[in-house]
Phi, psi and omega in degrees: 000137182285145179283142175293150181296147183274330182241124181280155177299318179302320183294316177296321176287334171297318177294321180295321184294315185299314180298323182292315182296323180271330191230001185081175182299330178302332187285344181275088172242173184296312181297324180292318182298308186305316183288330178297328179254359176079030184258159165285149179314327179304324180299320187282319179297328185290333185259328184235135185296343186173182186295323175299319182285325176300309182294326177290316186297320187281328175294307189297313182304319188285316181289328181291322179297316183290313182300325187294312178294320186288323176292325176297319180293318182293336186252346186270359174243128181293326178278113185307316179292327174290327173300316187291317183293317181298316178305308185298320180288327179307312184306307180295317179303311177306315176301313175306317181282340186220069185295317184295318173300319182289319174302329177289320184281001173289344175273176175248174177294332177300315175300344176255029169076024184309320181309329182248019179289159174294161175303320181296309179300319178291322180295322184295311180303315180292324179299313178299312180298323181295319179296317184288310189300323177292326179287327172292321178300310183295325177287327176296321185292314181295333184269007175090016171301119183247339182219181186297321179294321180301305181303321177293325179298320180287320181294325176299313187291323188257345178240298185291319174297313172299318177297321177303316182295329186260341188309306190296327184285316182295317178294330182265350179076023174263150187292149174295142181286151187300339179262012184300315180296316180299318181296320182294318181294320180298314179292327176298314176301325181290316183297325186273354185293000000 
């Protein structure tokens, strides 16, 4: 009977998230992850074929967790304005609850080696992005967006603006102010007026 693994994949990925949050993608190495959890390097190589696979998995697990909740908020409210306000608030609230993951997402997939990812990792990334972009497009249409400028305004209100509210705090490691969600919603409402 095989011995159960001593270090779970999620435990290794959690360590990789912390490393990326504090030192950027360059800090995520096989040996650094092993050292962070007190595991032999072989434990990391047993789960991930190499650093490229590790970087892909840490990025994808993080972005997929964010996207799942964001997609639910974008599509879960029949009133498009309330859905938009909830989506902008969600970005800030998720970042508040997941500061290390949010700091990781300030980088892009390219910073995590996307150009070298496997076909499966690339497919997962593209699938998740397509799903969220389609939901954003549908919400923009429901909000009355008729041209490129209108669609850009919706993207600004629901993506760029909330990220701007949290970026400075994530980069400096300071807590988000208690009014951050309210401020984001007010700005989103102003942009969509």
